N, C-alpha and C positions, 0 to 999 in steps of 0.2 A: 712542663718543663718549665725548669726556672729560668726566668729572665735573664738573671746575670749569665748562666751557662749559656744562653742564645746569642745574647751578646757578645761573649768571647767567642764563639765558633764563627759567628757575623764578621768580626773583626779581623780574625785568623784568615778568614776565606778571602775577604779583600788584599790581605798582603799575600796572599799566594797568588792572585791576580796580578800585585802589583810585581810579583817577582818575576811571573810570567812575561809580562809586557817590557821588563830589562832584560830580560833575555832574548827575547825578540829585537827589540832594539841594538842589542848588541852584537848579534847576529847581523841586521840589516847593516849597521856601523862597517861593519868587519869584512862585507862583500863590496862596501863602496868606500874604499880607502882615500879618494881622493877628493871627496866634500864632508870632511871631519870638522865639526864646530861645535865639539861637546869637550868638556873639563875634563872627562875620565876616559881611559882607554875602553875600546870595546871590551876587551876581556877582564876588565874592572866589571862592567856592568854586567857580563855573562854569570861572573862568579858572584856578585851581589846578588844577583836573581836566583842563582840555584841556591843560595844559602838562607835566602827568604823562603823559597817555597819548602825545603827540607825543613828549617826551623818549624813554620807555622802548621805544617803537616804533622810534625811529630807532636805538636801541643792539640792540636784538635786529638788526635787519635789518646792523647793522655786524657783530653775532657771525656770522650767515650768512654774510658775505663773506670 
């Protein structure tokens, strides 16, 4: 495997994990609306997380071809 290919896949996997964290954080904030101390809304965290996951998974699939 080429090192540049492997580095790209690893970076995209890290970004997928970050997207998953944002989704989980958004859902946790949404269930506990009394204690919100964030700059963005829980729905925005969920949308950003889902977009990160989708974009990076598509890039990983594109690398595999």
